C-alpha positions, -999 to +999 in steps of 0.1 A: +645+088-613+629+120-636+628+105-671+590+108-671+590+147-670+588+170-699+622+192-698+597+221-698+580+211-669+613+201-644+614+234-631+576+237-616+578+204-606+605+210-586+589+244-572+557+219-563+581+194-543+594+226-521+553+237-516+541+201-509+571+192-485+563+225-463+524+218-464+528+185-454+544+203-418+511+220-418+491+188-409+510+178-375+512+213-366+474+218-369+469+182-349+452+166-381+480+133-383+496+115-363+527+091-371+530+088-410+496+091-420+478+117-442+490+130-475+489+161-492+491+164-532+498+189-559+481+190-597+515+193-620+501+221-641+500+213-679+503+179-674+485+149-662+510+145-633+508+148-597+535+152-567+526+133-532+546+122-504+558+085-503+544+062-483+550+054-445+578+080-439+579+101-409+570+138-414+608+148-401+617+132-436+596+150-456+618+171-475+613+186-514+641+158-525+618+127-506+586+138-525+576+123-556+559+121-590+531+101-603+511+101-633+469+096-636+475+063-633+488+061-601+518+051-615+553+065-601+570+088-624+600+101-603+612+095-571+632+069-551+600+054-529+567+037-529+542+067-534+512+070-505+488+045-503+461+072-511+476+079-546+451+060-566+422+084-547+442+117-556+449+108-594+411+100-598+400+131-584+428+148-610+415+131-638+378+134-631+379+172-616+400+194-636+392+223-618+409+206-585+445+214-583+455+204-545+440+171-525+444+165-490+436+133-470+440+133-429+428+111-400+418+144-379+399+132-345+373+155-350+362+149-386+368+112-382+343+108-355+317+118-377+326+095-406+328+071-381+293+078-374+283+083-412+268+112-404+271+149-423+288+178-406+253+202-407+255+235-415+249+253-382+280+275-382+289+305-403+320+293-407+306+261-425+282+283-449+311+303-461+339+273-467+319+246-475+286+259-490+262+236-467+264+203-451+297+187-451+288+153-472+296+116-456+311+097-489+307+060-495+325+032-477+356+019-501+385+001-494+421+011-501+441-004-531+423+013-561+405+038-573+376+034-552+381+061-528+385+084-555+352+072-569+338+081-540+347+115-537+341+124-569+309+116-569+300+130-536+314+163-546+299+166-574+264+166-556+275+191-533+292+226-528+317+213-499+350+209-506+353+183-480+341+149-479+338+126-451+345+092-460+325+067-444+345+051-414+378+067-431+386+101-425+380+132-442+392+140-480+396+179-491+399+198-526+413+235-535+423+254-565+457+243-555+474+227-524+476+250-501+439+260-507+431+218-498+454+221-468+431+252-454+398+232-460+411+207-441+424+226-409+391+242-413+368+208-416+383+197-384+377+229-367+340+229-374+340+192-362+350+198-333+330+229-326+294+212-336+304+183-318+308+206-287+276+221-293+256+188-294+268+183-259+249+217-249+216+205-266+198+205-303+217+227-332+198+252-352+204+248-382+210+283-407+184+288-434+195+276-467+188+315-483+214+328-456+239+297-466+236+309-500+241+348-491+268+339-465+286+308-490+285+338-523+299+366-502+329+347-487+338+327-523+337+363-542+342+392-515+360+380-486+398+383-485+420+400-512+418+391-548 
């Protein structure tokens, strides 16, 4: 089923299916998910559409052909399987944050442990300042089934520079300029969640001054790497 995809976008959609399928493999590779949990999505440029994995399918079976396409009301547009149960949350983010090109959700161990405690990850590492621009915030508790999770993600991230939110009693969601960028943020949030947890076993952590956080964030976002 692909009748809902405009002819001029079909090549783009097929390319995104390949990319999103490959990026899903990064989640188990980086120990961010178990069994069939977690999901990666990508915005289709030029249309209110997204590519995401189907619900309850093994990561070994997530080929490009298995990917599904949905609109921003989380309705299936193309594909043979039911979309991920988190599709409504992803769709809400794309609908209300036009700068976002990719969304990722995982249940990675350490980040989800912080979410279970409903405690933000404090900005006590330069890596947190670089990547997230401050504390990694906690979002509100919300049930799966409608766009409540999406609303919580958007409301929380609009009040923060962070590209990650720890949804209370649920787990991390990350955003990015594209799907790969969002996957990178998911890998990074788990890494810093683990490191800060370990640091707390040794004693109190020391926050970074806000002025230094601002300088670190500005440099990493605008100077670091290849542009």
